[in-house]
Backbone bond lengths (Angstrom), bond angles and torsions (degrees), N, CA, C in turn:
res aa  C-N    CA-C-N  psi(-1)  N-CA   C-N-CA  omega(-1)  CA-C   N-CA-C  phi
1 M - - - 1.441 - - 1.524 108.95 -
2 R 1.331 115.81 139.62 1.464 119.93 178.26 1.523 110.09 -81.65
3 I 1.310 114.55 163.31 1.466 120.26 -177.32 1.528 111.36 -63.24
4 Y 1.339 117.08 -31.27 1.464 120.02 179.21 1.517 110.67 -65.61
5 D 1.334 115.16 -38.70 1.462 119.20 178.32 1.528 110.46 -63.79
6 N 1.318 116.70 -43.60 1.470 120.25 177.44 1.521 111.20 -61.54
7 Y 1.329 116.68 -42.32 1.461 120.66 179.65 1.528 110.58 -60.47
8 I 1.309 116.65 -47.15 1.469 120.84 -178.46 1.528 110.82 -64.89
9 I 1.314 117.06 -42.37 1.461 120.20 179.98 1.532 110.71 -65.26
10 I 1.320 117.50 -43.84 1.469 120.66 -179.80 1.525 110.53 -65.40
11 L 1.341 117.63 -45.26 1.472 120.40 -179.74 1.522 111.07 -63.84
12 T 1.314 116.99 -43.90 1.462 120.54 179.42 1.523 110.93 -62.66
13 G 1.324 116.76 -45.29 1.461 119.94 178.94 1.513 112.87 -63.28
14 L 1.323 115.80 -41.40 1.464 120.92 179.65 1.529 111.55 -63.64
15 L 1.327 116.75 -47.93 1.468 120.14 -179.56 1.524 111.59 -68.15
16 L 1.333 117.05 -36.52 1.463 120.03 177.51 1.523 111.01 -66.01
17 A 1.324 116.78 -43.61 1.467 119.85 178.64 1.528 110.93 -62.04
18 T 1.316 116.16 -40.39 1.465 119.89 178.27 1.528 110.89 -65.58
19 A 1.330 116.86 -41.80 1.470 120.26 178.29 1.523 111.13 -63.41
20 V 1.325 117.66 -38.78 1.464 120.92 177.88 1.529 110.33 -65.59
21 I 1.324 116.60 -41.42 1.469 120.13 177.52 1.529 110.31 -62.96
22 F 1.332 117.06 -42.88 1.472 119.81 177.31 1.528 110.91 -62.56
23 A 1.321 117.71 -40.70 1.463 120.60 178.47 1.528 110.80 -64.88
24 F 1.325 116.51 -41.70 1.464 120.83 178.57 1.525 111.01 -62.61
25 L 1.340 116.62 -39.32 1.460 121.00 179.90 1.526 113.02 -83.47
26 E 1.344 116.35 -1.82 1.469 123.20 -179.13 1.520 111.47 56.93
27 E 1.316 116.22 43.38 1.472 122.11 179.28 1.529 109.09 -79.73
28 T 1.324 116.94 127.52 1.462 121.06 -177.68 1.523 113.35 -120.17
29 H 1.309 117.66 2.44 1.462 120.43 -179.22 1.528 110.00 -83.45
30 L 1.314 115.47 113.22 1.457 121.22 -178.54 1.519 111.89 -61.10
31 D 1.321 116.81 -39.61 1.462 119.69 -177.31 1.522 111.96 -63.82
32 L 1.298 118.19 -39.66 1.466 120.75 178.15 1.528 111.05 -67.48
33 C 1.329 116.30 -47.46 1.472 120.38 -179.84 1.526 110.62 -60.20
34 F 1.320 116.99 -47.68 1.457 120.26 -178.32 1.522 111.00 -63.90
35 S 1.320 117.10 -40.00 1.462 120.44 179.95 1.524 111.79 -63.99
36 V 1.317 117.21 -42.30 1.463 120.56 178.99 1.527 110.15 -66.16
37 F 1.342 117.44 -43.48 1.467 120.36 177.19 1.531 110.66 -61.61
38 L 1.313 116.63 -40.33 1.469 121.23 178.87 1.524 110.87 -62.15
39 I 1.318 117.17 -47.69 1.461 120.83 -179.01 1.528 110.71 -62.89
40 E 1.328 116.53 -43.62 1.467 119.26 178.69 1.524 111.54 -61.04
41 T 1.319 116.44 -44.53 1.462 120.45 -178.66 1.519 111.26 -65.72
42 L 1.327 117.74 -43.70 1.454 120.30 179.74 1.532 111.96 -63.58
43 I 1.329 116.68 -40.43 1.468 119.59 178.25 1.520 110.69 -63.70
44 L 1.323 116.87 -45.93 1.465 119.53 179.77 1.526 111.28 -65.00
45 N 1.331 117.28 -38.34 1.465 119.84 177.58 1.523 111.16 -63.03
46 E 1.322 117.09 -38.69 1.464 119.66 178.62 1.524 111.39 -69.87
47 L 1.314 116.64 -32.78 1.461 119.47 177.24 1.534 111.63 -70.21
48 C 1.316 115.91 -26.94 1.474 120.75 -179.44 1.522 111.03 -101.25
49 I 1.309 117.92 31.14 1.456 123.18 -176.14 1.523 111.55 -66.40
50 Y 1.308 117.77 -19.57 1.449 121.42 -177.16 1.529 112.73 -79.58
51 L 1.309 118.41 7.38 1.460 120.82 175.30 1.526 109.88 -64.64
52 N 1.304 116.93 164.41 1.466 118.72 -179.13 1.525 110.71 -65.49
53 P 1.332 118.37 162.14 1.475 121.75 -174.18 1.538 113.58 -58.14
54 R 1.317 116.93 -34.98 1.475 119.27 -179.77 1.527 110.18 -66.89
55 A 1.327 117.21 -44.02 1.461 120.86 178.42 1.527 110.41 -66.97
56 K 1.325 116.07 -38.64 1.464 120.46 178.85 1.522 110.73 -62.40
57 K 1.335 116.84 -39.21 1.466 120.90 177.92 1.527 110.65 -64.69
58 G 1.327 116.65 -40.82 1.463 120.36 176.92 1.513 112.38 -63.93
59 L 1.332 117.10 -40.61 1.461 120.95 177.81 1.526 111.32 -65.50
60 N 1.326 116.49 -36.94 1.464 119.44 176.93 1.518 111.17 -64.20
61 T 1.332 117.34 -37.31 1.469 120.88 176.55 1.527 110.19 -62.23
62 V 1.318 116.64 -43.94 1.465 120.62 177.50 1.528 110.29 -62.32
63 N 1.332 116.62 -42.11 1.466 120.52 178.38 1.526 111.47 -60.00
64 Y 1.327 117.09 -42.06 1.471 120.47 179.17 1.526 111.26 -64.05
65 M 1.331 117.26 -41.10 1.464 119.99 179.42 1.523 110.74 -66.27
66 L 1.331 117.11 -40.93 1.458 120.04 177.65 1.529 111.11 -64.59
67 F 1.314 116.67 -40.44 1.461 119.90 178.09 1.530 110.96 -65.28
68 A 1.334 117.71 -36.36 1.469 120.72 176.49 1.526 110.40 -63.08
69 G 1.325 117.14 -40.97 1.469 120.18 175.82 1.509 111.94 -63.52
70 F 1.322 116.80 -40.52 1.461 121.33 177.16 1.533 110.59 -63.59
71 A 1.332 116.82 -41.85 1.469 120.70 178.40 1.528 110.73 -64.06
72 L 1.329 117.70 -37.88 1.464 121.57 177.46 1.523 110.61 -62.58
73 I 1.316 116.92 -44.55 1.459 120.51 179.25 1.530 110.85 -65.08
74 M 1.329 117.32 -41.17 1.458 120.22 178.68 1.534 111.26 -66.53
75 A 1.334 117.41 -38.21 1.466 120.43 176.61 1.529 110.20 -62.84
76 D 1.336 116.49 -39.85 1.463 120.34 177.33 1.522 110.82 -62.74
77 K 1.323 117.66 -41.06 1.465 120.97 178.49 1.525 111.50 -64.90
78 I 1.323 116.51 -38.84 1.469 120.25 178.76 1.522 110.40 -65.35
79 V 1.346 116.86 -43.71 1.472 120.86 177.39 1.521 109.88 -61.72
80 K 1.329 116.76 -40.19 1.466 120.16 -179.70 1.528 110.97 -65.38
81 I 1.315 117.54 -38.00 1.471 120.39 179.02 1.527 110.69 -69.71
82 I 1.328 117.17 -42.89 1.465 120.52 -175.30 1.523 112.04 -76.14
83 W 1.353 117.15 -51.52 1.463 120.23 -172.99 1.520 114.45 -104.69
84 G 1.318 118.36 -10.37 1.462 120.67 173.55 1.517 116.03 86.66
85 F 1.310 119.49 11.22 1.462 120.15 175.12 1.520 109.57 -136.27
86 S 1.331 115.00 153.36 1.454 120.95 -177.44 1.525 109.50 -102.89
87 T 1.318 115.91 121.02 1.463 119.50 179.80 1.521 110.93 -68.58
88 L 1.322 118.32 -34.58 1.466 120.42 178.82 1.524 111.43 -67.33
89 E 1.330 117.85 -35.88 1.467 120.47 176.58 1.521 110.71 -66.49
90 I 1.327 117.48 -38.28 1.462 121.00 177.79 1.530 110.09 -64.85
91 I 1.328 116.39 -45.42 1.470 120.40 179.09 1.525 110.02 -62.72
92 W 1.344 117.85 -42.27 1.454 121.90 179.20 1.533 110.58 -63.43
93 S 1.319 118.51 -40.24 1.470 121.87 178.79 1.520 110.91 -64.74
94 I 1.320 117.10 -42.74 1.463 120.84 177.85 1.521 110.11 -62.89
95 A 1.333 117.56 -42.41 1.468 120.85 179.29 1.526 111.04 -63.16
96 R 1.344 116.87 -40.41 1.474 119.59 178.27 1.520 111.31 -64.64
97 I 1.322 117.55 -41.04 1.466 121.47 179.18 1.532 110.34 -63.85
98 K 1.329 116.48 -43.99 1.465 120.76 178.46 1.523 110.80 -63.50
99 A 1.345 116.68 -43.46 1.466 120.44 -179.74 1.531 110.86 -64.78
100 A 1.329 116.71 -39.65 1.463 119.90 178.59 1.532 109.77 -65.15
101 G 1.329 117.09 -38.35 1.461 120.32 177.83 1.518 112.19 -65.88
102 I 1.312 116.26 -39.78 1.464 120.07 -179.82 1.526 109.99 -69.09
103 L 1.306 117.21 -41.03 1.472 121.21 -178.06 1.534 112.83 -81.60
104 G 1.321 116.85 -10.13 1.459 121.15 178.27 1.511 113.25 74.73
105 L 1.309 117.70 32.35 1.467 120.70 -179.03 1.497 111.66 -90.50
């Protein structure tokens, strides 16, 4: 097995185990789940730093996207603390209304 295969199997197993633990604990906070997944992924990426430069560049791209998601969640928390409403909850409500309209529910 190549090192990439091991990396994918370990990352998939780690994230799946974490998701199962969150489901068992009935955790519904997106910010906590995303933060834990982010930390796990970043740690594993740093442990696999010895991958070739092309793979390392791809992992850095994934890290940047995950960090952007983390920044979005933190910005939402800051807005919620300052102004008292959650922009992600508003976006989620609009998406549910649109989906219900499309599905005819």
